[in-house]
N, C-alpha and C positions, 0 to 999 in steps of 0.2 A: 553514267548519269545520263539523264535525258537533257536534252537542249532546251533552254526556256523559250526559244523562238516556236518550238513545236507544240508547246502549250494551247495557243488558239485553235491549231488545226486539229488537235485532238478534241479539244472541245466541241467544235463543229462536227466531227464525225460522232461523238457522243450523242449530240442533238439529234443528228441525222438518224442513228441507230434507234434513238429513243422514239422518234416519230414514226420509224418504220413498224415498232413493235405496237405502236397505237394503232396504226392502221389495221394491222394484223389481227390483234385482239377485238377490234371493234365490229369485225365483219358478222352479220346476222347470219349469212351462211356462205358456204364455200362451193354450194351445189355450181357446177359450169364453169368454176373459176379454176385458173391455172396459177398456182400459187409458188412462190419462189423455191419452196423445199421439195418442189417437183421438178425442177429446172436442172441444169447443168452448169457448173463452174462455181465461181465465187459469186455473192452478191454484190453487184457493181451500183453505187451510188453515184448519180450525176446529177450537177446542179448548174443551172442557167439563171444568172440575175442580173437584172437592168433597171437601174434609175433613171427616171424621166420627169419633166416639168408637164404638169396637167392641172386642170381645174377639177376634174372627178375625184370623187373620195376612192378609197380601195375597194369598199363594197360596190361602188359603182363601176369599176374598173371590171371585177369579177362577175357581177351580173352582165356585163356587156359581153364578156367572154363566154360565158355559159351559154347565153342566149343564141348567140351566132359564133361558135368558134371559127368556120369557114372564112369569116370576115378578116380574120388574122392569120390566114395560111396562104402560101404561095402556091397557087394551083397546079403549077408545073411540078411541085414537091409532095403536096399532101392536101388531103381534103376529109372531111367528118361526115359519115353517112349515118343519121339516125335510122335505128333499125327497130327500137322499141322505145315508146314514150312520145309525149306530145312535141309537136315540131319547134313549137317557139320558146320553150323552157327546158330546164334541166332539172330532174328531181333525182334522188336515191332510187337506183334499180333501173333507171335508164340505160340502156345499150347503143354503141356505136360501132361502127366499122371505119377505122382509120385507114384510109387509103393512101399508101406512100408509093411514091415512084420507084419501080424496080419491085421484087419479089417480097415487100415487106408488109402488106396488108396484115391488120390485126384485130381482132374483135376485143372490146373493153366494155366494162359496166362500172356505172356511177355509185360508188360505195360510201363516199362520204360528200357532205355541201354544207356549207355555212356561209354567212355574210361575206367573209373575205378569202374562202379557199374552198376548190373541191379536189377530189380524188378518184382517180379511174382504177380498176383491176384488169388485169389482162383476163381473158377468157381461153377456153379449151381451143385449141388449135392456132395460138398467137405464137410467134415466133420467139417472144420472151415471156418469163413467168415473173409478174411483179406488180408494181403500183407505180403511178405518176400523179403528182400534185401540182395544182395551179394555185400560187397565193399571192395575194396583193397585200401591201401595208402602206399606211400614210407615214411618210417623213416629216413633213411640215405642209402647211396650208396648200402649197401648190406643187408638191412633189411625192411622187410614188415609187416604190420598189415592186416589180414583179419577180417572182421566183418561180421557177418550174423544177422541180425535183422528182427523181425517180429512183426506184429501186429495183433491180431485176436480175434474175439469173438467166442464163440462154436456154432456150426451149430444148436443145441437144447439142452434140458434139459439132454438127456442121454449122448451126448458127454461131457458136462459140468460135470457131476456127474464123468465120468471116468477120467477128467482132476483135477478137483480140489478136490473130495473127494476120489475116488479111486486112483488117480494119475497114472493112468495106460498111459494114453495118455502123460502126461507132461514126465514121465520117458523116453517113447518111442521117444520123440522128443529130450530130452536131449544128449540121447545115439546116435540118429541118427546124429545130426549136430555137436556135439562133435568129433565124429568120421571122419566127412567130414572135419572139418578143421585140424586135426590131419593128415589126408592123403594128403590134399593140402600141408602141410608143409613138409611132408615126400616126395613126389614126384614131386614138383617143387622147394622146399628149400633145405638145407643141411640134412635134415633127421634127426636132432637132435631134441630131445623130450622136448616138452614145455608143460605146463599147459594152458588149454583152460579156459578163464575167462567167468563164466556164470553169467547173472543177469536177474532179471525180476521186472516188476512193472505194476501196472493196472491203468486204468482211466475210470471213468465211461462217457456214452455216453447218449444222450438223446436219448428219446425212438424213435423207427425207425418210419418213415412215407415214402410213397412213392414219389419217386422223378421222375417217369418215364413221360417223355413228351408224347404227343400225338402222335408224330412222330415215338418215340419208339414203342408205343402200336400198331399203324398202321403197323409198320413192323411186330411185332410179329404175329398179325392175318393175314397178307398176307404170312409169312411163313407157317400157318396151312392148306393153300389151297391144299398144296403138301402132306400133312401127311394124312395117311392111318389110318384106324381102326386098333385097337391093338389084334384083335381076329378075327377068320373067324367065320361070322355072322351065317353062316350054321350050325357052331357047337353046336349052342345053341338049347337046347330042353327042353321045360318043365318039361319033365319026369326024365331028368338026375339030379340024386342027388346031382353033384359036382358044381351045380348052386344054389346060395342061391335066395329065392324069398320073397319080401317083400312088404307089402302093409300097407298103411296109410290112415287115413281119418278123417276128422274134418267138423263138422258144422260151417260155416261162418255166417249164421244168416238165416233169412227167410225176403223175399219181396212179394209183391203180387202176387198172383197165374197168370198164363199166360206167355206170352213172356216176355224176360228179362226187366226190367224197364230201361228207360234211366236215368243214374246215380245211378243206384241201386247196390245192393250188388254183382250180376253175373258180370255186365259190369265193376265195379271198380276191383273186383276181378281178371277178364282176363286182364285188363290194367295192374296190379302190376305184374302178372305171366309173361306177354308178355315182359316186362321191367327187368325181373328177380330182383325184388328188394325184394322178400320174404325171400332169405337165409339171416341169420345174418350176416351184413358186418364185424362184428369182426372176424368171422370164413371164410367166402367165399364172395369174390366179383368177379362179372363177368364182363370180358371186351369182346366187341363185335361192330361190324359195325352196328350202328342203322339204316342205311340207307339201309343195306343188307336186301333182302327177309328172312322172319322167315324160310321157309322151305330151309335147306341146310345151315344155318347159323353157321359157326364158333365160338366157345365160347373159350375164355382162364379164366378159374377159379383160381383165386388167393387164394390160402388156406392157412390158419394157422393150423399146425398140430404138435403135441407136441414142440411147442415154435419155430418152424421152419417155414418158408415161401415156400410153393410148389405150382408151377404152373402146373395144368392140363388143356388138351384139348379135348374137345368135341364139336360132330357136331349134329345139329338138324336134324333128320331124317324124321321126321313125324310131321304133322300139323294137328290137330284134330277140326273139326268145323262141328256138327251134330245135328241132332234131332233123338233120339233114345227112342224104349219103354223099360222101365225096370220096372219090377214087375207091368205091366199093367197101368204104367203112363208114360206120355210122358215127355220126359228130354232135355233139351238143353245142350250141351256139347261143351267144347272148352279147348284146351291144346296142349301140343306138346311132342314130346321125343327125348332125345339126347343119343347119343352112344359115347362111350370112344375112344380115339385116340392114337396113339402110343404115349408112354411115361407116360401114366396114370397109376397109382399104382393099378388100379383095370380094370376088363374089365366087359362090359356089358352095360345095357341101362336102363334109368330112364325116366317115364312119369309123367308129371305134368299136371293135370286135373281140371278144374272148371264145376261143374254139377249143374243144377237148375232142381228141379221137378215143373214142369209146372202146375201140380195140386194144390200142397202143398204151393208152392213158395219158398221151403227150398231150400238153396244153400250149397254146400259141396265143398271141395278142397281134391283132392284124391293124392298120390303119389304111383306110382308102379313101382318096379324095379326087375330086374335079374342082378346078378353080381357074381364074384368070383374074389380072389386075382390074379394081375397080376404080372408082373416082376417088381422087385425092386432092382436095382443092388447094393444099398448103403447097407451092411450089417447091420449097425445101425439102418437107418430107416425101413429096412426089419424086423428087431427085433422088432422095437417099434410098427409097424402097426402090426405085428402079436398079440403083447401083448394087443393093446386097440384101434386097428383099426374098429373092429366091434362096439364097444361100440361109437366111432367118429361117425361111419356110421349111426348108428340108432339115435344117438342125433342129427345129422344134419338135418335129416327128420322131427323129432318131433318139433326142433325148428323151421323149415319152415312152419309147420302147424300152430304154435302158432302166428308166426310173418305175416301171411297172413291174419289171422281172425284179428289182432289188428291194422295192417295197413289199411284194407278194412274199418274196422267200424269207425277209426279214419277219414277217408277221406269221409265217408258217412255223419259223424257228423259234419266234418269242411271241405268243399267242397274246392279243391285246386283253388287260384285265377287264 
């Protein structure tokens, strides 16, 4: 039997969860946003509330905060930098970079705004994934309540650890928003001191699933057309020790000697590679326009790294289709190479190649790459990539080899209908 004293807390939780779903359902677009379903851990709801004496109405309080949020920030702790939208007002769609002392900077977008409240959503690259809402309410003629509440999951395991285990992130958030409430009461209200009430609760979310529409994917791919490579191609030299060079090879199997067999290992592997089905979809999924020519094709790689979802852009720069002599044997080769575009965490090129020895019938799958670490603005992601990025990189290639062999042989044994 539940304790009657738990009823108010449960009611508050229900209201908080209902408001979260209202914000989620009210999104006109998710493009560029980092939503809780793509984060790590439980959905954490935190609320900061302060009642204070003032002559302004709730709508005037919110108008003042939205017009100049920096007036209520302790400059040593945080500041709002407008990166999109008019400088003297706030509108839905405006974007800010909230700069917080320490490695906590986070891009956000205004997703909801009315007379007594406004809400922000985290954008890609934020350390958290969720919403924060600022709301004012008139209690009586000369009293107002300011409430700041957030709903968020962690951007990844490292962020979760600093929040739930080390509690560094949680303490920084509490200090920031408690100070914000206090400064609102001081600079809009009568300046009297009041305690900020802080509470938190958590909710379990279903496992994240992709809800991107075909239209959104098409728009994302179209945007890649204007994106350039993230390094000067001429700067690469095979003799430069700052570049890593990787080569992987596996035997797919053996078919009859001579040209590739219809429906055989070589042509089946070629099709799988051309469709970009050889990466483990739990780790990397490739988005591309299947109607676009392979040469010059833009691809958006949806990757899971350290428990976070990251999108990397690449462009096919070479298609290989040739017959060559290797070790005095005639070989048929097919494959392609793609190069990293702006925003990718690495710089370099990766080549995928299917090769058949026409003398023996042996079919190989090869991966060759040159790379080095690129620009990673987020300090947590940069540290995580430095810590385990190389292992993730090599594991990706090895998984690709194993999966290509399995898919090819499975389709040979059970031809597609």
